[in-house]
N, C-alpha and C positions, 0 to 999 in steps of 0.2 A: 517588153519591159520585164525585168526580173523583180521578184518580191524580195524584200529584206528578210533575212533569217531572224526568227524570234530568239530573243535572249533566253537564257535559262530562267531568269526571274519572270519573264513574260509567260513562259510555258507553265511555271508553277502557279502563277496567278490564274491562268486559264483553267488549270486543273482544280484549283481551290473553288472558284465560282461554279464550275460544272458539278463538283461533288456536293456543294451546298444545295444547288438547284435539284440535284438528284435526290438528296435527302428530303427536301421539301416535297418533291413529287411522291416519294415513297410514303411519307407520313401525312400527305394531303394538307400541307401547311402552305399558306400563301405568304407573301412578304409582309402584309399587315399583321398576320398572326405571329410570324417570326419576330417582328419588331416588338410586339407586346410581350411575347414569351421571354425575350432576351433583355428587355428594358433598354432597347436601342431605338432611338427615334427612327421613324420611317424614312425621313430625309437622309439621315446618316446612313441607314442601311442601303438606300439607293446609291449614295455616294461611294460606299465601300464596294458595292457590286461593280461600279464603273471604274474604281481605282482600288483593286484588291490589296495592293501593297500598303494601303493606309489602314487596314484592319489592325486593331490592337489585339494582343494575345487574350486579354480578358473577354473581348467580344467573341473571338473564335471559340473560347471555352464555353461561353453561354450558348452559342449557336450549336456547337457539338452536343452539349447536354440536351438541348431542346430537340435535336434530331436523333437522339439515342445513338451517338457515335463518339469518336474521339477526335481531337484536333489532328492527330497523326493521320487518321483515316481521311479527314478532309483535305489533307495536303498531298495524299498519294496520287500518283499518275494513274490514269484509268487504264 
């Protein structure tokens, strides 16, 4: 059975989540702390991790600031 190819959007979403998680690891921030720092509810944060295309730009800006990076860097392919 062959696997379906990922769309470009799916790849970008995968990179986004991976980069956020990497930043969280580097700065020793868990999801609860990230939610508090960014004023995003924990439930919403979990939903965004599961459906990254639902992230709002304002949320990504707050996450990037909290992780000492830029939105552009969060979106880069690894």
